N, C-alpha and C positions, 0 to 999 in steps of 0.2 A: 924434628920439624913440627913441633906442636903449634897449632894456631891458637891465637888468643880468642877466648870466648867473647862473643859479641852481645853482651848483656847491657842494655842501656841503663844509665844512671837514673833517669826519670822516665819510666815507661809510659806514663800518661801523656807527657809532653811529646814523646816520639810518636805515639799513636795519633795525637792531634796533628802533628806535622805531616805524617804519612797520609792521613786522610785529606788534608788540605792540598797536598801535592797531587794526590790521586784524582781529585775533582778539578783542580786548576789546569792540569796538563793531561787531558784524556788521551792524547796521541802518544804519550810516553808512559803508559801504564804497565810496562813489563816488570815483572818481579826483579829481574836482573838490574834494571835501571834504578829502581827504588832501593834495592839492596846496596848498590854502590853509593848512592847519594847519602843515605842515612846510616850506612855501615851496620845494618841489622840483618839477621838471618832471614832467608826467604820464608821459613816456617812461621816466624813471628809476624812477618808482613801479611801472610795469608790469614793468620788468626786475627790480626788487627782489622783487616779489610772485611773479612766475613762477619766478625762480631758487630762491626759498625753498620754494615749494610743490613744485617738481620735486625738490629735495633731500629734502624730507619723504617724498615718494612713494618715491624710491629707497631711503631708509632703511627704510621700512615693508616694501617688497618684500624687501629683504635679510634683514630679521628673520624674515619668514614663511618664506623659503627655508631659513634657517639652522636653524629648528626641525625641519624634516622630514628 
């Protein structure tokens, strides 16, 4: 009973779709729901979301510092 590895063909596209879904449906942000919709492992989803939120935070801090 080996399960098939859930490695996406195009990881950038999946990352973009996951983040769009994450922000469009804030009430449905459980990893299980996102995992079922996109057929991606929860570990990959956590990495996508954390990397993207970290990048957004860094960008916002840079913008604030650049204004002053």
